[in-house]
C-alpha positions in Angstrom: 89.4 93.9 90.7 86.6 94.6 88.1 85.6 98.2 87.4 81.9 99.0 87.2 80.7 101.8 84.8 77.5 103.2 86.2 74.7 105.4 84.8 75.2 109.0 85.8 71.6 109.3 87.1 70.3 105.9 88.1 73.5 104.3 89.3 72.6 101.2 87.3 75.7 99.2 86.3 76.0 99.6 82.5 79.3 97.6 82.0 81.8 95.7 84.1 85.3 95.8 82.9 87.7 93.0 84.0 90.8 94.8 85.0 92.2 97.4 87.4 92.1 100.3 84.9 90.1 101.6 82.0 93.3 102.8 80.3 93.5 100.9 77.0 90.2 99.2 77.7 88.4 97.4 74.9 84.9 98.8 75.1 84.0 98.3 71.4 80.3 98.3 70.8 79.5 98.8 74.5 76.2 100.5 75.5 77.4 103.2 77.8 74.6 105.7 77.2 74.3 108.0 80.2 77.5 106.6 81.8 79.3 108.5 84.5 82.9 108.7 83.3 83.9 112.0 84.9 87.7 112.2 85.6 88.1 108.7 84.2 91.5 107.7 82.7 90.4 106.4 79.3 93.8 106.9 77.6 94.0 104.7 74.5 90.7 103.1 75.2 88.8 101.5 72.3 85.2 102.8 72.0 84.7 101.9 68.3 80.9 101.8 67.6 80.1 102.3 71.3 77.0 104.2 72.5 78.2 107.1 74.7 75.1 109.2 74.1 74.3 111.4 77.1 77.5 110.2 78.9 79.3 112.5 81.4 82.9 112.6 80.2 83.8 115.9 82.0 87.6 116.1 82.7 88.1 112.6 81.3 91.5 111.6 79.8 90.6 110.4 76.3 94.0 111.0 74.9 94.6 108.5 72.0 91.1 107.0 72.4 89.5 105.3 69.4 86.0 106.8 69.1 85.4 105.9 65.5 81.8 105.5 64.7 80.8 106.0 68.3 77.5 107.8 69.2 78.6 110.8 71.2 75.3 112.7 70.9 74.4 114.6 74.1 77.7 113.6 75.8 79.4 116.2 78.0 83.1 116.6 77.2 83.7 119.8 79.2 87.4 119.8 80.1 88.1 116.4 78.6 91.4 115.8 76.9 91.0 114.3 73.4 94.5 114.8 72.1 95.2 112.5 69.2 91.8 110.8 69.7 90.2 109.4 66.6 86.6 110.6 66.1 86.3 109.5 62.4 82.7 108.8 61.6 81.6 109.5 65.2 78.1 110.9 65.8 79.0 114.2 67.6 76.7 116.6 69.4 74.8 118.9 67.1 75.9 122.5 66.9 73.4 123.5 69.6 75.2 121.2 72.0 78.7 122.6 71.3 78.9 124.3 74.7 79.4 120.8 76.2 82.7 120.8 74.3 84.0 123.9 76.0 87.4 123.4 77.5 88.0 120.2 75.4 91.7 119.9 74.5 92.3 118.7 71.0 95.5 118.2 69.1 95.2 121.0 66.5 98.3 119.7 64.6 96.9 116.2 64.2 93.5 117.6 63.2 95.1 119.8 60.5 96.9 116.7 59.1 93.6 114.8 59.0 91.8 117.6 57.0 94.6 117.9 54.5 95.0 114.2 53.7 
């Protein structure tokens, strides 16, 4: 059964994913700006170069997700799990928007390895 990803305000369908889960989904380059992905299981999903600006990702499971070069500006990650997610080159919220990252779970050990290599 296809999964519809909808805009968090308008309810407009932004993307339809053929499958019964978004875990490991290939969403490379998808325009998901303003998407409602609260509580979504996006474990190992591929968001390379996707537009997630303004998306609601509160409490989403993004463990192992590939977010390289994705636009994450204005996205809300409160409570999201980003353990071992790859955010290399991603456009992240400016410092003024860091409160949206409160509660985000990040793998500190993996981050330390990234900064020393």
